[in-house]
C-alpha positions as a LaTeX table, in Angstrom:
\begin{tabular}{lrrr}
\hline
Residue & $x$ (\AA) & $y$ (\AA) & $z$ (\AA) \\
\hline
Met1 & 0.00 & 0.00 & 0.00 \\
Ile2 & 2.66 & 2.53 & 1.11 \\
Gly3 & 6.37 & 2.03 & 0.54 \\
Leu4 & 9.29 & 4.28 & 1.45 \\
Lys5 & 12.83 & 3.59 & 0.32 \\
Gly6 & 15.76 & 5.69 & 1.50 \\
Leu7 & 13.54 & 8.74 & 2.03 \\
Thr8 & 15.58 & 11.84 & 2.84 \\
Lys9 & 14.44 & 15.44 & 3.20 \\
Ala10 & 16.74 & 18.36 & 3.94 \\
Tyr11 & 15.66 & 21.98 & 4.22 \\
Gly12 & 18.37 & 24.31 & 2.95 \\
Gly13 & 21.82 & 23.39 & 4.14 \\
Gly14 & 20.75 & 22.22 & 7.57 \\
Lys15 & 20.54 & 18.80 & 9.14 \\
Pro16 & 18.12 & 16.51 & 7.26 \\
Ala17 & 14.62 & 16.29 & 8.76 \\
Leu18 & 14.51 & 12.73 & 7.40 \\
Ala19 & 17.60 & 10.63 & 6.80 \\
Gly20 & 17.17 & 7.44 & 4.77 \\
Val21 & 13.77 & 6.28 & 6.04 \\
Ser22 & 12.60 & 2.95 & 4.60 \\
Leu23 & 9.41 & 1.11 & 5.56 \\
Gln24 & 6.23 & $-0.59$ & 4.32 \\
Ile25 & 2.72 & 0.17 & 5.60 \\
Glu26 & $-0.02$ & $-2.28$ & 4.66 \\
Lys27 & $-3.72$ & $-1.81$ & 3.94 \\
Gly28 & $-5.82$ & $-1.26$ & 7.07 \\
Glu29 & $-2.89$ & $-0.53$ & 9.39 \\
Phe30 & $-3.23$ & 2.26 & 11.95 \\
Ala31 & 0.38 & 3.41 & 12.16 \\
Val32 & 1.39 & 6.20 & 14.52 \\
Val33 & 4.61 & 8.08 & 13.76 \\
Phe34 & 5.93 & 9.07 & 17.16 \\
Gly35 & 8.88 & 11.03 & 18.50 \\
Pro36 & 10.05 & 14.28 & 20.11 \\
Ser37 & 9.85 & 17.68 & 18.47 \\
Gly38 & 11.88 & 18.16 & 15.31 \\
Val39 & 12.44 & 14.50 & 14.44 \\
Gly40 & 10.56 & 14.73 & 11.13 \\
Lys41 & 7.08 & 13.39 & 11.90 \\
Ser42 & 5.18 & 16.09 & 10.00 \\
Thr43 & 7.73 & 16.09 & 7.19 \\
Leu44 & 7.27 & 12.34 & 6.76 \\
Leu45 & 3.50 & 12.67 & 6.41 \\
Arg46 & 3.80 & 15.49 & 3.90 \\
Cys47 & 6.30 & 13.52 & 1.83 \\
Leu48 & 3.81 & 10.67 & 1.54 \\
Asn49 & 1.43 & 12.69 & $-0.62$ \\
Tyr50 & 4.13 & 14.99 & $-2.02$ \\
Leu51 & 2.94 & 18.13 & $-0.30$ \\
Val52 & 6.67 & 18.19 & 0.46 \\
Thr53 & 9.02 & 16.86 & $-2.21$ \\
Pro54 & 11.72 & 14.54 & $-0.83$ \\
Thr55 & 15.36 & 15.46 & $-1.41$ \\
Ser56 & 16.07 & 11.85 & $-2.33$ \\
Gly57 & 14.55 & 8.41 & $-1.99$ \\
Glu58 & 11.28 & 6.97 & $-3.17$ \\
Val59 & 7.61 & 7.04 & $-2.13$ \\
Val60 & 5.36 & 4.35 & $-3.63$ \\
Ile61 & 1.57 & 4.48 & $-3.18$ \\
Asp62 & $-0.43$ & 1.51 & $-4.49$ \\
Gly63 & 2.43 & 0.57 & $-6.78$ \\
Gln64 & 2.89 & 4.07 & $-8.20$ \\
Arg65 & 6.15 & 5.96 & $-7.74$ \\
Met66 & 5.04 & 9.40 & $-6.61$ \\
Gly67 & 8.15 & 11.17 & $-7.90$ \\
Ala68 & 7.58 & 9.83 & $-11.43$ \\
Leu69 & 3.97 & 11.00 & $-11.79$ \\
Ser70 & 2.76 & 13.90 & $-13.90$ \\
Ala71 & 0.82 & 16.69 & $-12.20$ \\
Arg72 & $-2.48$ & 15.17 & $-13.37$ \\
Glu73 & $-1.50$ & 11.69 & $-12.22$ \\
Leu74 & $-0.39$ & 13.06 & $-8.84$ \\
Leu75 & $-3.77$ & 14.74 & $-8.35$ \\
Lys76 & $-5.50$ & 11.44 & $-9.08$ \\
Val77 & $-3.43$ & 9.61 & $-6.46$ \\
Arg78 & $-4.05$ & 12.41 & $-3.94$ \\
Ser79 & $-7.80$ & 12.05 & $-4.46$ \\
Asn80 & $-7.47$ & 8.70 & $-2.68$ \\
Ile81 & $-5.54$ & 10.21 & 0.24 \\
Gly82 & $-7.48$ & 12.08 & 2.93 \\
Met83 & $-5.74$ & 14.58 & 5.20 \\
Ile84 & $-6.64$ & 15.56 & 8.77 \\
Phe85 & $-4.82$ & 18.55 & 10.26 \\
Gln86 & $-4.17$ & 19.76 & 13.80 \\
Glu87 & $-5.81$ & 23.12 & 13.02 \\
Phe88 & $-8.78$ & 21.49 & 11.20 \\
Asn89 & $-8.27$ & 23.36 & 7.87 \\
Leu90 & $-11.98$ & 24.15 & 7.50 \\
Ile91 & $-13.65$ & 27.08 & 5.71 \\
Asn92 & $-14.86$ & 29.16 & 8.65 \\
Arg93 & $-17.43$ & 31.22 & 6.77 \\
Met94 & $-19.22$ & 28.14 & 5.47 \\
Ser95 & $-21.59$ & 25.71 & 7.14 \\
Thr96 & $-20.72$ & 22.35 & 8.62 \\
Leu97 & $-22.53$ & 20.57 & 5.79 \\
Val98 & $-20.78$ & 22.48 & 3.01 \\
Asn99 & $-17.38$ & 21.89 & 4.63 \\
Val100 & $-18.02$ & 18.16 & 4.66 \\
Met101 & $-19.24$ & 18.13 & 1.05 \\
Cys102 & $-15.96$ & 19.79 & 0.07 \\
Gly103 & $-14.51$ & 16.31 & 0.41 \\
Arg104 & $-16.28$ & 15.60 & $-2.90$ \\
Leu105 & $-14.78$ & 18.54 & $-4.81$ \\
His106 & $-12.20$ & 16.35 & $-6.55$ \\
Gly107 & $-15.01$ & 14.51 & $-8.33$ \\
Leu108 & $-16.77$ & 17.61 & $-9.64$ \\
Gly109 & $-16.18$ & 19.44 & $-12.89$ \\
Phe110 & $-14.44$ & 22.81 & $-12.80$ \\
Leu111 & $-17.57$ & 24.98 & $-12.84$ \\
Arg112 & $-19.44$ & 22.87 & $-10.27$ \\
Ala113 & $-16.41$ & 22.89 & $-7.98$ \\
Leu114 & $-15.97$ & 26.65 & $-8.41$ \\
Thr115 & $-19.59$ & 27.31 & $-7.40$ \\
Tyr116 & $-19.86$ & 24.53 & $-4.80$ \\
Ser117 & $-22.71$ & 22.92 & $-6.78$ \\
Phe118 & $-23.18$ & 19.68 & $-4.89$ \\
Ser119 & $-25.68$ & 16.95 & $-5.74$ \\
Arg120 & $-28.34$ & 15.34 & $-3.57$ \\
Glu121 & $-26.05$ & 12.32 & $-3.33$ \\
Asp122 & $-23.25$ & 14.53 & $-1.99$ \\
His123 & $-25.66$ & 16.01 & 0.55 \\
Glu124 & $-26.79$ & 12.58 & 1.75 \\
Ala125 & $-23.20$ & 11.30 & 1.93 \\
Ala126 & $-22.23$ & 14.30 & 4.06 \\
Ile127 & $-25.05$ & 13.70 & 6.52 \\
Thr128 & $-24.13$ & 10.01 & 6.78 \\
Ala129 & $-20.49$ & 10.94 & 7.43 \\
Leu130 & $-21.44$ & 13.53 & 10.06 \\
Asn131 & $-23.61$ & 10.99 & 11.84 \\
Arg132 & $-20.77$ & 8.48 & 11.83 \\
Ala133 & $-18.44$ & 11.14 & 13.22 \\
Gly134 & $-20.84$ & 11.71 & 16.11 \\
Leu135 & $-22.46$ & 14.93 & 14.85 \\
Asp136 & $-26.06$ & 13.81 & 14.37 \\
Asp137 & $-27.63$ & 17.09 & 15.49 \\
Glu138 & $-29.40$ & 18.64 & 12.49 \\
Asp139 & $-29.00$ & 22.11 & 13.98 \\
Leu140 & $-25.23$ & 21.75 & 13.58 \\
Tyr141 & $-25.44$ & 21.00 & 9.86 \\
His142 & $-26.22$ & 24.60 & 8.94 \\
Arg143 & $-24.07$ & 26.40 & 11.51 \\
Arg144 & $-20.88$ & 28.14 & 10.45 \\
Val145 & $-17.95$ & 26.01 & 11.52 \\
Asp146 & $-16.30$ & 28.93 & 13.31 \\
Thr147 & $-19.08$ & 28.65 & 15.92 \\
Leu148 & $-18.19$ & 25.03 & 16.74 \\
Ser149 & $-15.92$ & 23.73 & 19.50 \\
Gly150 & $-12.50$ & 22.28 & 18.71 \\
Gly151 & $-13.75$ & 18.73 & 19.12 \\
Gln152 & $-16.71$ & 19.39 & 16.83 \\
Lys153 & $-14.44$ & 20.94 & 14.21 \\
Gln154 & $-12.19$ & 17.89 & 14.18 \\
Arg155 & $-15.24$ & 15.64 & 13.75 \\
Val156 & $-16.27$ & 17.79 & 10.78 \\
Ala157 & $-12.76$ & 17.37 & 9.34 \\
Ile158 & $-13.02$ & 13.59 & 9.76 \\
Ala159 & $-16.47$ & 13.56 & 8.12 \\
Arg160 & $-15.02$ & 15.53 & 5.20 \\
Val161 & $-12.37$ & 12.84 & 4.77 \\
Leu162 & $-15.00$ & 10.09 & 4.94 \\
Val163 & $-17.06$ & 11.50 & 2.04 \\
Gln164 & $-13.86$ & 11.57 & 0.00 \\
Glu165 & $-13.83$ & 7.74 & 0.31 \\
Pro166 & $-10.03$ & 7.57 & 0.55 \\
Arg167 & $-7.83$ & 4.50 & 0.62 \\
Ile168 & $-5.36$ & 6.26 & 2.93 \\
Ile169 & $-5.78$ & 8.84 & 5.70 \\
Leu170 & $-2.86$ & 11.00 & 6.84 \\
Ala171 & $-3.46$ & 12.71 & 10.19 \\
Asp172 & $-0.96$ & 15.31 & 11.44 \\
Glu173 & $-1.25$ & 15.75 & 15.23 \\
Pro174 & $-5.07$ & 15.66 & 15.00 \\
Val175 & $-5.73$ & 15.76 & 18.76 \\
Ala176 & $-2.94$ & 18.07 & 19.94 \\
Ser177 & $-5.25$ & 21.05 & 20.55 \\
Leu178 & $-8.11$ & 19.09 & 22.13 \\
Asp179 & $-8.88$ & 18.29 & 25.77 \\
Val180 & $-8.13$ & 14.80 & 27.07 \\
Lys181 & $-11.67$ & 13.40 & 26.86 \\
Ile182 & $-12.12$ & 14.56 & 23.27 \\
Gln183 & $-8.66$ & 13.22 & 22.37 \\
His184 & $-9.80$ & 9.71 & 23.26 \\
Thr185 & $-13.07$ & 10.15 & 21.37 \\
Ile186 & $-11.29$ & 11.23 & 18.19 \\
Met187 & $-8.65$ & 8.50 & 18.48 \\
Gln188 & $-11.32$ & 5.82 & 18.90 \\
Leu189 & $-13.21$ & 7.18 & 15.89 \\
Val190 & $-10.10$ & 7.03 & 13.70 \\
Ala191 & $-9.22$ & 3.54 & 14.97 \\
Asp192 & $-12.75$ & 2.33 & 14.12 \\
Ile193 & $-12.49$ & 3.77 & 10.61 \\
Ala194 & $-9.20$ & 1.94 & 10.00 \\
Ala195 & $-10.53$ & $-1.34$ & 11.38 \\
Lys196 & $-14.02$ & $-1.34$ & 9.84 \\
Asp197 & $-13.30$ & 0.28 & 6.47 \\
Gly198 & $-9.86$ & $-1.18$ & 5.86 \\
Ile199 & $-8.46$ & 2.32 & 5.39 \\
Thr200 & $-4.76$ & 2.75 & 6.03 \\
Val201 & $-4.12$ & 5.47 & 8.62 \\
Val202 & $-0.75$ & 7.13 & 9.20 \\
Met203 & $-0.82$ & 9.60 & 12.09 \\
Ser204 & 1.84 & 11.78 & 13.66 \\
Leu205 & 1.41 & 11.97 & 17.42 \\
His206 & 3.37 & 13.13 & 20.45 \\
Gln207 & 1.17 & 11.50 & 23.11 \\
Leu208 & 2.72 & 8.07 & 23.67 \\
Asp209 & $-0.13$ & 6.84 & 25.86 \\
Leu210 & $-2.63$ & 7.47 & 23.04 \\
Ala211 & $-0.36$ & 5.81 & 20.49 \\
Lys212 & $-0.07$ & 2.70 & 22.65 \\
Gln213 & $-3.80$ & 2.51 & 23.30 \\
Tyr214 & $-5.14$ & 2.98 & 19.77 \\
Ala215 & $-2.49$ & 2.27 & 17.12 \\
Thr216 & $-1.75$ & $-1.14$ & 15.66 \\
Arg217 & 1.83 & $-0.09$ & 14.94 \\
Ile218 & 4.19 & 2.56 & 16.28 \\
Ile219 & 6.99 & 3.97 & 14.13 \\
Gly220 & 9.38 & 5.90 & 16.33 \\
Leu221 & 11.61 & 8.58 & 14.82 \\
Ser222 & 14.80 & 9.95 & 16.32 \\
Asp223 & 17.14 & 12.35 & 14.49 \\
Gly224 & 15.25 & 11.75 & 11.24 \\
Lys225 & 15.71 & 7.98 & 11.37 \\
Ile226 & 13.55 & 5.05 & 12.45 \\
Ala227 & 14.46 & 4.20 & 16.04 \\
Phe228 & 11.57 & 1.80 & 16.66 \\
Asp229 & 9.04 & $-0.02$ & 14.48 \\
Gly230 & 6.62 & $-2.54$ & 15.89 \\
Pro231 & 3.37 & $-3.22$ & 17.73 \\
Pro232 & 2.60 & $-1.02$ & 20.75 \\
Asp233 & 3.01 & $-3.83$ & 23.27 \\
Ser234 & 6.62 & $-4.37$ & 22.19 \\
Leu235 & 7.61 & $-0.78$ & 23.00 \\
Ser236 & 9.11 & $-1.22$ & 26.45 \\
Asp237 & 9.68 & 1.56 & 28.97 \\
Glu238 & 13.41 & 0.92 & 28.65 \\
Val239 & 13.32 & 1.62 & 24.91 \\
Val240 & 11.11 & 4.66 & 25.42 \\
Asn241 & 13.46 & 6.15 & 28.00 \\
Lys242 & 16.66 & 5.34 & 26.13 \\
Val243 & 15.66 & 6.26 & 22.58 \\
Phe244 & 13.12 & 9.01 & 23.09 \\
Lys245 & 14.34 & 10.39 & 26.43 \\
Ile246 & 10.83 & 10.18 & 27.90 \\
Val247 & 10.48 & 9.51 & 31.60 \\
Asp248 & 6.71 & 9.83 & 32.20 \\
Asn249 & 5.68 & 7.57 & 29.26 \\
Lys250 & 2.96 & 10.01 & 28.28 \\
Ala251 & 3.93 & 12.83 & 25.99 \\
Val252 & 6.65 & 14.88 & 24.42 \\
Thr253 & 6.58 & 18.30 & 22.80 \\
Ala254 & 4.69 & 18.30 & 19.51 \\
Asp255 & 6.33 & 19.19 & 16.22 \\
Ala256 & 5.95 & 22.75 & 15.06 \\
\hline
\end{tabular}
């Protein structure tokens, strides 16, 4: 499903954010990329869909080498990759429902996309996705998203990804700005999506306790390299303390 070979990314003349990362992520895995600030978690996610172009190495999605694709081909591959952001990335002046239907924009013609001309099917898919994301209050459908709480906004962002019907979801610190209770709610929702829909999820996270509880695999980064790769129950406290310099086994500073 996802393959990385010798992936390196350097910004300017500084130390590489990623240094020769190689790994395979299979269909339906919920893989958390974990590590302290500055180890390259966010860079890794953005290299997967070529929002950031690697300095060297290879990214392969469903058998396609991302670096060899034309602009049109790259857009087609990206249409199968949903993205969830820490800061939600919603259109504040628009309603909850319209924001969710924006997950269908890639399938619309230019004029329909430009004017947000969605079909009845798009409307119904958005409502189904909102209900699945735990927003089944009809009053919320027509509210501007800038009136919603942080937890509600992240649910809207997840619903938007669901209507896209992606094969892969990339989530960059999606619970970092939420309170503890909502963090668990969002993590459980994402875990259920991976398990029930067979969608591959790759998430950057700095809360180790959440990674251990919900992920099926933890990929630990240190100095731009893989320092750990395995199931959560094989990540011992000794490894955590030695490799990641974490003493409370809970969290480290998030990437900028």
